[in-house]
N, C-alpha and C positions, 0 to 999 in steps of 0.2 A: 504493500500500500504506500509506504514511504517513497519507494522508487517511482511509482506511478504519479504520486503527488508532485514530485520534483519536475515532471514534464508538463504538468497541468497548465502553468501560466502560458507557455508558448503554444500549447494545444488550443487554448481559448482563441488566440489570434488566428491561428491556422484554420480553426473551425469556421469563424466568421468570414475570413477572407475566401476560403474555398467555397463556403456556402454561397457567398455573393457571386463568385465567378460562375458557379454551376446553376444558379437560379434560372437564367434564361434557357439553359439546355434542358433541365428536368421538366420545365413547364412549356416546352415548345409546342407540344400537341394540345395541351389543355392549360390555358392561362391561369385558371383559378387554383391549379395545383401548387402554384408558387407560394400560396399561403401555408399549406401543409408542410412544404419543404422548409420555409423560413422558420416556422414554429418548431419543427424538429431540430433545426440547427441551433436555435436559441436555447432549447432545453438541453442539448448536448453541451453547449458552452456553459450553461448553468451548472451542470454536473462537474465540469472541469474547475470552475471557479469555486464551487463548494469544497472540493478536495484541496485546492490550493489554500483557501482560507483556513481549513481545518489543520493543514500542515503548518501554516504560519503561526497559529496560536498554540500549537502543541510542540513544535520543534524549532520554530524560529524562521527568519527570512529565508527565501529561496533564491540562490544565485545560479542562473542557467546560462551556460556559455554556448552560443550558437556555433555549430560546426566543431565544437571542442576547442576552439581558440580561446586561450586564457585572456581575460581583460587585463590591461587596457587595449591590447592589440586586437582582440576580437570583440564582437558585439555581445553585450550582456543584457539578459532579461533579469531584472531584480524585483522580486515580489516581497514587499515589506508592508508595514502597517498602512501606509498611504495607498498601496495597491489593493488593499482589501475592499476599496470602493467598487472594484470590478464585480463583486458579488451582487451589490445593489444594481449595477448596470445590467447584469444578466437577468436578474429577477424582473426588473421593470421592463427590460427589453422583451422578455417572453410574454408578459402580461399585455404590453402595448401591441405586440404583433397579434395576439389573440383578439384584442379589441378591434384591430384593423380589419378583420375578416369581413364584417358587414359594412362598416363605416366607409372603408376605402373603395369597396365595390360600388357604393352609392355615389362616391365623390369623383371618381375618374373612370375612364373608359377601360373595358376589360383587357384590351391588348396592352395597356400600360401597367397592369398588375405586376408582371415580373420586374419591370423597371423599378416600381415602388419598393418591392421587397428586396431587390438587389441593393438599392440605396440605403434602406434601413440596416441591412446587415453590414454594409460598408461603414455606415455611421457608427455602429456598435463596435466594429473592428477597430476603427480609429480611436474611439474612446478607451477601449481596453488596452490597445497597444500603447497609447500615450501614458496610461496609468502604470504600466509595468516595465517600460523600457528603462535601462540604466545608461543609455547613450544619448547624448544631447542632439545629435543630428537626426537620429530616429525619432526622438521626441518631436522634432519639427516635421518629419515626414508623416507621422501619425496625425499631427495637428492638421496638416493639409488634407489628409484623407477624410477626416471627419468634417472639416470645413466645407470641402467641395461637395460632399454628399448632402450636407445640410442645406447649402444653397439650392441644390437641385430639388430636394424634397419640399422646400417652401414653394417653389414655382411649379410643382408637378401638375397642378390643376389647370395651368396655362391661362389663368385669368390675368387681366392687366394689373390689378392691384397686387396680386401675389408676385407677379414678375417684378414690379417696382420694389416691393419689400425685399425680395431676394437680391436685387441689384444693390440696394442700400446695404444689406448685410454683407454682400460680396466686397463692396468698397471698404467698409470698416474692417472686414476680415483680412483684406489685403494689407491694410495698415498694421493689423495685429501680427500677421505672418512676417512682414518685413522687419518689424521690431524684434521679434523672436529670433529670426535668422541672423540679423545684425548682432544681437546679443551673443548668439552661439559663436559667430565668427570672432568677435572681440575676446571672448573668454578663451577660445581656442588659441588666439594669438598670445595670450598671457601665459597659458598653462601648457600648450602643445599637446593636448589630449581632448578627446570627446567623451570619455567615460566619466560619469558624474562623480563617482567615488574618487577616482584619480584626480579629477579637477579639484575637489576639496582638499586632498592631500597636498597637491602642488601649490595651492593658494597659501598654505601655511609656510611655504619656503620663501615667499616674496613679501616685501614691504607693500602696503596698500598703494596702488597707483590709480591714476585717473581712468585708465582703460577699464579696470575692474568695476569701478563705480559706474561708469557709463554703461557697461554691459548690464549691471543690476537694474539701472533705471530703464533701459530698453526692455528688459524682461518684464518689469512691473507694468509698463505701459501696454505692452503686447498682451499680457494675460489679463489685465484689467479691461481691455477692449473686449476680449473673449468672454469675460465674466459680466459685462455690461455694467461696469461701475460708472457713476457720475464723474466727469461730464461726457464720457465716451459711451453712453448708453443708448444713443439715439436710434440705433438700428433695431433694438429689441422689441419695442411695442408693436410695430407693424409686422415684423417677422414672426413673432409668436402669435399674434392675434389673427393674422390672415392665413397662416399655414393650416393645412388639415389638422383637426384636433389631435389625432395620435402623434403627429409630428410636433405639434405644440407641446404635448406632454414630454416628448423626448428632449426637445430643445430646453424647456424650462426646468424639467426635472433633472436632466443629466448633462446636456451639452455645456451649459454655462458653468457647471461645476468643474469642467475641465480647466477653466482659467484658474480656479482655486487650487486644483491639484498642481498646476504649473507653478503657481506662487510658492506652494509648500515645497515642491521639489527644489526650486532655485534658492529660496531664502534660507530654508532650514536644512535641505539636503546638501547644498554646496557651500553657501556663504557662512552658515553657522558652523559647519564642520571645518571650513577653511580657517575660521578663527581669527584671521588677520584684519578683517574689515568689519567695522562697526556699522551695521545696517539699520540701527534703530531710528536714524533720521528719516529713512525711507519708510519704515513701518509706521512711524508717528504720522507722517504725511498721509499714508494709506488710511490710518485710523480716522483722521479728520475728514477725508473724502468719504469714508464709509458712513460717518455720522450724517453728512449732507445727503448721501445716497438714500439712507433710510427715510429721511424727511421728504426729499424730492419725489421718490417713488410712491410713498404713501399719499402725498398731497395730490399728485396727478391722478392716482387711482380713484380717489374720492369723488372726482368730478366726471368720471366716465359713465356712459350709459351702456356701451357695448360690453357684454359680460366677459368676453375673452380679452378685451383691452384692459379691463379691471385686473384680471389675473396677470396680464403681462406686466403692467406697472407694479403690481404687488411683487413680482419676481425681482424687479430692480431693487425695491425696498429691502427684501429679504437677503439679497446678495450683500447689501450693506451690513446687515447683522453678522453674516459669516466673515466678511473681510475684517470687521472690527474685532471679532473674536480672535482671529489668527494674528492680528496686528498688536495685540497686547503682549509685547515681548521686551525684556530687558537683556541687553547684550551680556551684562555681567551677572545678572540674577535671573536666569531662565525660569526658576520656580515661580516667579511673580506672574508669569503668563499662563500658569497651568489652568486656572478656572476658565479663562477666556478661550484657551485652545480647546478644552473639553467642550465648551458651549459651541464654538465654531464648527468643530468636527461633527458633533451630534446634530447640528442644524443642517449640515450638508446631507446627512442621512434622512432626517425627518422632513426637511423641505422637499427633497426629491419625491418622497411618498405623498406628501400633502398636495404639492402642486400638480403632480400627475393625476391625483384624484380629482382635483378641481377642473383641469382641462378635459379629462375624460368625461366628467359629468356634463360640462358645457357642450362637449361634442355630441353626447347622447341627446341632449335637449335640442340642439340645432338639427340633428339628424331626424328627429321626430316632428319638429314644428317648423323648421326653416327660419326661425327667428333667433336673433342673438342680442337684441336690445332688451334691457330690463323692463322698459315701458311696454314691450310687446309680450313679456313673459309673466305678467301678473297672474297669480293663481295657478301656475303650471304645477306647483307642488301637489295639488289635489289630483292631477292626472298622472303624474310620474312620481309617486311617493318614495320609491326606493332610490331612484337617481337623485332626487332633491334632498332626501334624508342623508345620503352619502355626501352630497355637496355641503349640507349644513354642518356635518361632523368635521369635514375638512376645513370649512370656513372658521369654525370655532377653534380648530387646531392652529391654523395659520395666524389667528389673532392672539394665540398664546393663552387661551382659557384652560385652566386645569379642569379635569385631569387628562387632557389630550396631549399628544406628542409635542405640539408646538410650545407648550409651557416650559418644559424642562430646559430646552436649549436656550431660550431667551433669558431664563432665570440665571443660568450659568454665565451668559455673556454680560448681563447687567452686573452680577456679583464680581466678575472679573474686571470690568471697567472701574467699579468703585474701589476694589482692592488695589488696582494699579494707579489710583489717584486721578482717574479721568471722570470726574463727576459730570462734566458737561456732556461727555459721550453717553454716559448712562442716562442723562436727562433726554438726550436726542432719541435714544432707544425707546424710552417710555412714552415720549410724545408720538413717535412713529407707531407704537403699539396702539395708542388711543385712536389714531387715524385708521389703522387697519381694522380695529374692532368696529368703528363707525361704518366703514363702507361695506364690510361683510354683513353687518346687521341690516344694512340697506338692501342687500341682495336677498337675505332670508325673509325680510319683511315683504319684499315684492313677490317672491315666488309662493309664499304661503298665506299671507294675510291681506294682500291687495286684490281687489276684484278686477278681472280683465276688462279692458275697454270694449272688446268684442268677445263673445263666447268662444272658447277654445274647443273645437269639435274634433271628435275621432282621433284623439291623441292618447296613446297608452305607453307602457314601458318600452324601453329599448330592447333589442334582441338579447338573448341569453349570453351570446359570446361577448357582448359589450357590458352586460351587467356583472358578469363574474369578476373581471378585473376591477371594476368599480367597487364592488362589495368587499373584495379582498383588501384593497387599499384603504377603504374607509374603516374597516375593522382594525387594520394595522395602525391607523391614526389613534385609535383608542387604546389598543394593546400596548403600544410603545409609550403611551402616556401613563397608563395605570401601572404597568410593569416597567417603569423607566430603567430599573436596574439591569434589564436585559441588554439594551444597547450600550449602557454605560460600562458594563463589564468588558465590552469590546473596545469602546472609545477611550477609556481612561489609560490603558497601557499604550495605546497609539499616541495619545497626546503627550504622555510622559516621554516616550521614545523620541518623538519629533523634537522636543525641547532639549534632548540630551540628558534626560533624567532616567533613573531606573524604571523599568516597566511596572514595578510594584510600588512606585512612589505614592505616598499619602501626604497631602498638604497639611500644614498645621491646623489643628481643630477638626481633622477628618475630612 
């Protein structure tokens, strides 16, 4: 079992990549078979990710050398605590593919179904590869794979608005990619290697120079664009709101988290281990931008009428929470950032589940009614009680209402900001939470307690293939809130390790 688990990280990437390549072939005679093939591929990748995560938490990180070439000369796959996000990616990927069966058949022409599932598998391949690679150039390659497939998925319906949203995303994505590639080139110029661990070791041998700082700034800008941080968030509202709802769930639940993974890899995996460069000026700047991002996203979401646009701006706000959590770091006292790091990491996990639930619920409503504005969806809760009940659970969770999953992560981030001496940041988080609560109450009020302007006729629940992922995710929003110790048991060792503390670290006061 241990030997099999050692191969599982690279098998995840191979499975998604081979699955994407073979999708047009296996579905050549029957286009709808592409769903069953993609679903099978996602379940197989889920098996590999489960084995890899089990090995990580029982035996430690996995270092896999492609072709048997020892790093730094060969390419390394490194599965560590940050890489465990691949389990979340494969779980949500499988659920979203299941959801897509009916939804996407309704949204695009049958002959384009293999194209859709090919792009989804490529997107998942890019995210998984990005999360497990130990090589900076391959980090960039996987970033491009997921970005290009994301652009195409947004525009797959061939409508003018989606094409414009995709183009806007492409332009901002190009800026992100250029910044990351330039950062890789500068850091290679300083260290002479592309292996992340080797980069960190070689940075210890040099005095801090302007090139290293410039590379760090380029990485931060590039990954903040990908994560949709203020003020480089402008691509996200249209891209997430206008894409097909399963794609919106992938983008908001997973793709923007890739920017966070990139920041963790660079700041903590290279510069913290390098030890020679004090990066706290950059992380302090990120923290202030995160506070603004929380407020800007929540403010604009409050004034939207389009339900998917509300969720899109909400994603911007919640990325601010995550960035703030991982920005609470002292170069000389890493233990001061422990609570914030725990909050940021668990919010990556919980937000992916919550926001996927919200977008899938919105998609089910749009699928059955054809409407997406709150003013047109008054009273829909009486016609679609399961879907709207799941939406309500997710709404309460994203607002941070106990005992849902959204409460514990925001609680840790606020505590971390206060402990770090950033009372203003904590205040911004609380004000943002009030805005979030207000606009989600507006949604719940509209769908359950407002009378429709015109009677909603012949509307019932979404198909079972759409309801199953929605119900599973909604239940998860409650389970991971009531039993918060379950994700915390996994997140706490990860947070401690990222900060350079022992995995068993316990902060003062427990």
